[in-house]
N, C-alpha and C positions, 0 to 999 in steps of 0.2 A: 800283425795283422794290416794289408793293404787295401785301402779303400780308394775307387778312381771312379769319378762320373765320367761317363763315356759319351763320345760327341762323334764327329762325321771327319774329323781333321788326318790326314794322312797320304791324300791323293792331290795331284796335279788335276783342278776342277776343268783345264782346257782340255790336256792330254788322255787324263783319266789314267795318268801313270802314277807308280807309288812315287813318293816325294821324301826328300829327307832335309833336313836343315838343324843346325849345330845348337845343342844345348850345352848350358854352362851348368855342371853338377857340382861344382867346388861345394855349396854351401850343404848340400847332404852328405857330401864326403864321399862321392862317387864319381866313377870315370865319366868325365864330360866328351862329345863327339857329335857324330850327325845319327840322328835319330828320326824314325817317320812321325812321331809326335809323344806325347807324353806318357803315352800308355806303354809305347816301345823302351823308353827310358825305365820307367817300374819294370817291365819282364826282364830287361835285361839288367837291372842294379840289385834286384831284391829277391830274395828265394824264400819268402813269407806265404802266406795264405793271401790270395787276391778275391777280392768283392770288387766286381764291375756293375756299375748301378747306369742302366740307360733305356731308352726306348728299343724296340724291338729293330728297328732300320738300323740304331746306331751299332747295336751289338752285332748284327748281322755283318754291317759294315768292316766293323774291327775284325771280328773272327775269320773274314775272308783275307784282311788285309794283313794282319798279323800271326805270328806262330805263338799258341797258348800251352804247345807241347810242354810234357816235364813240368808244368807248374799246376799247382794245385789252386785251379780258378772255380769260380762261382759268380754265373750272371743273373742278375736281379732287373727284370724287364718292369717298367714303368710307362705309364702313359705321360706323353709329352706335358698335357697339363695338370698333371696330379701331383700336387701341392703336397697332401698328405702322404702319399705314399714314400715319396723322396725322405722326409721329415721323418717319416717312423721309422724307417727302415735303417737310415743312418744313425739316428739314436737309440734304436735297437743293437745295431753292430757294436757301437761306440763302449756300452755297457757292457757287453762281451767281452770285450777285448782290455787288457792292459796295458799294451804298448801298441800304438796304431799311427799309421801315416794315413793322411787324408788329402786326395789330389784335386783341386777343383778346377785344373786348368782348363779341361773341355766341357760338353756339357751344352744342352739347348736352353737357351734364354734363363728362366728362375732356377732350374736345377742347382747350379753350383751355390746360389745364393741361399737355398733351404737347407742347403747341406750344412752352410754356414751358421744358421739361426740353429740347427740341431745340434752342431758342435759346440756352440755357444750354451744354450741349456745342459748338454752332457757334463762340461766342466762346472755347471753350478750343481747339477746333482751328485756327482762324484769326480772329484779331480783325478785325473790320469794321465800317463804318460803320452801325450796327443801331439803329433807334428801336422801341420796345416800347410800344406806347399802347394806354390803356384808358379807357371811357367809363365816370367813375365817377356812380354817381346822387346827385345831390344831393336829399334826401327833402323839406327844408322848400321847397326852392323850384321843386319838381316839375320837376327840370332835370337835365342831364347836363353834366360837366366831364370834359376830357381831363387824363390824367395819364399821364407815363413811367413804367413799371417798371424801365428799365433798371438803377437803382441797387440795386432787391431782386434782380434777377439777379447785379451785382456782389458784392453781398454774399453770396449764396449760393455765387457762386465763389470768394470770399476765404475762407468757412467750409470748403470743400473743399481751398482749396491751405494753408491753417493747421493743419489735422488731419492732412495728408500731411507737412507740414512736422515736426513733433511727432514723428511714426513714423518718419521717415527723416532728417530735418534737410536733406532736399533740397526744393528750390524748382521746380516747373514755371514758365519763362517764359510770362508771359502779358502783352503790351504794352497800352499806353495805359488803364491803370487810373486810375480818378479817387480812388479812396479809400483807396489803399494804393501805397507805393512799392515794387513788386517788385523792383525791381533792388538796392534794400539785401538782402532777403531772397537774391537770386540770388549776391549777390558773396559773403555769407557763406557759403553752402554750397559755392561753389568754392573758395574758401579754405581751409575745414574740410577736405575731401573731397580736393586738393592737397598737404596737410601743409605749408602756407604761414602758419606762425606768426605772422607780423605783420601777415597779411591776416586772420586769424580775430580778433585784438586790434583791430585797424583797423576792420573792418566791425561787431564787435560793439559797438563805441562808436555807431556810427552807427544799428546796429539799436536801440540803447536808447533814441535819441532817437525815433524811428521809433515804437516801442511808446507813449512818451509822447503823440505825436499821435493814434494809434489809439485809446487810453483817453479821451482828451478829445473824439473825435467822435462827436455825438450820434448820425449815421447808422448807425452801430454799436454802438450800445446794446446790441441784440439779441444779439449774439454777444460782449459782453464779458467772459465767463466763458472764452471759448476763448482770447482774445488773453491774459488774465492767465495761464492755461496755458502757453501758448507761452512768455511771458516768464519765468515760473517755471523751466519747463525750461530757460533758458539763464542764468539768473540766477547761476549760481556762476562763471561767466566775469566776472563783475565783480570778483571777488576776485583775479584775474589779476596786477596791477599789482605786489605787492610778492614774487610768488614767482619761484623761480627756473627758469631754463630747463627743468630736468629735472623738475622738478613741474609746469609747464606740459604737457610733452608727456606725461606719466603720465595726467592728468587728461582731455587729449583722446584719449589710447589708451582708455581706461575708456568715454569718452561715443561713441565710433565703434566699437566692439565692441558696446556695448548697441544700436546701432542696425545691426547686420549688416555693418558694412564692415570685414571682417576683414583684407583688405590694407592697407588704409590704419591701423588700429590696429597693425598690425605694424611698420609703418614709424614710428609714433609712440613707441611702446615702445622700439623699436632705437635712436631717437635719443634718447629718454628716458635709457637706459643710457649712451651714449658720452657724453652733456650730462653725467650726475653725475658720471663719472670725472674729465672734463676740470675741472670744478668741483674735485674733490679733488685735481686735480693743479697747481692755479694758482700756488701757491707755488714748486713744482719747475721750473715752465715760466717763472717771471718771469724768469729769467737767458737764456733761449732766445728766438731771434726764428725766428717762423716766417711764411709767405707769407699765411696767413689761417686761420680759425679750422678749417677743413675738416682743413686740414694737423696744425695744433696735436692735436684731436681724433684724428686718426690715429695721430699719435705717441705720444699717451695710450694707444689701445688695443694700438698695437705694442709698447710698453713691458711691458702687462698681460699679453698673450700670449706675452712673451720673443722675438718673431720679428725676432731679429738679422740673420736673410737676406733681411728686406721690401726693395724695391726702393726706398722711402721712409718716411718715418715713424720712425727710427731715432735721429733726434737725443738724445731722453732716454737712450737706452739707451748713446751713446756718451758722454756727460756724466757721468751718475752709472752708472759701470759694475757696482757691485753692488747697485742698486735692486731687481732681479728676485728675487735672493736673499735679500734682507733682508726680502721681503714676500711669498715664495712662496706661503704659506697662503692668504692675502686674495687674490691677484692669479689664482689657480688657480680660487676661488670664483665671481669674477666672471667670468672666461674661460668656464667652463663654461656659465654661464647666456648669457651672449652669444653663445657658439658656436651653444646652443640656437636661441635666436632667430633668429640670421642663418640658419639653414638652413630654419627654418621657413618664414622669409620668402621664400627663396630659391624652396624649392618651390612655394610658392603662386604666386610670379610666372610658374610655367609651368603647364601643365594639369593640373588636379587627376581623375584618373582612377580612385582609389580609396577616398579617405577621405571619410565625410560630414561634412556642412555642421557638423552639432550636435555632432561629436565634435573638427572642427578650432576651432569656437569655445570647447567646454568647455575645450579644450587652454591657448588662448591666455588664457583667465581665469585659469587657473592660472598660468600665465607672469607675467602682471601681479600678481598675489598675489605671487609669489616675487619678482620685482623689488623692491615695494614691502617685503618683508621686508627683502632686502638693504640699502635705503636705511636704515630704521629700527635696522638692527645699526650702521649705520656702520661698515660695514665697511674702507673707504679713509679714515676719519677720520684717522688718523696713520701716512702713509706716511712711511715711513725712506728717507732717501737719502744 
């Protein structure tokens, strides 16, 4: 499919005679030469189905000027000032075709611009084979040279995607990008929002390499500040290496609550507190065999809650029978906060019918502060057993 915005080019406005000028068509893989206008190039070079969009005046002008015989042509009349008509028609046509050439060389005022907007949106909705061409005037040689505008469209898309990524840490999947590896961003988002700590660390490392390439890419120099802004947003993750698990989880809890992923943040702060307790119980647990880390962490929390009647996780209580009595004050502080987090998290996992979002977020932010205070006070530093 060939789509072209129709204008009034093709005549000498003084003599009213049909004019011609040299068009360099090498980038299109077509024969260069003297043509009346860009529509003339398209009609002479392609055998596809044509859609010409323009005002009645422009279409009448071109039908009188050029020969459309033996070509399958559709003429779509729009009002000069109708932004919606141009936008909707371009979008509709692009969705119908799998392979399209869109020529925006001609047209009145805003028409080519609206075609660009529509094609940008179309590529977001469903990425197909779209080539956007423009005959650029070469003033010194008094000729035109075709160029592709696809890279500019992609830069616009990347700007929108990165802006959204900064705000949400989520990345809209857009396939077949040439200037950016969108899968790296997608994988990072999926890891972060699925509470996958190993995935976050692995994908952040891959993302760091991607940032190096993006900053070196000359095609993206116009959005270099935006790229640096995104990189800066994630830079604290570079310090993850030496951190303990509970410290990593609380960092991610802060990060996700800031981006309004409340249920995700609750999961991170919940695991952070469990990991902190397990860390303080390392020496106590060293002589006990557990099935896995989850079983060990469960045993630690069972001990802190003094849940002798639990179905599993009582290994520590059985081995160190006086441990709860010796550390009752400290354990109660931890258990009170742990219960609060668990109840809030479970409540949010069901439908919330009463609480306002901002109240829920403020409550979680206060909980995160209390968890940090608990860590800073080193409440479980010297557990007696």
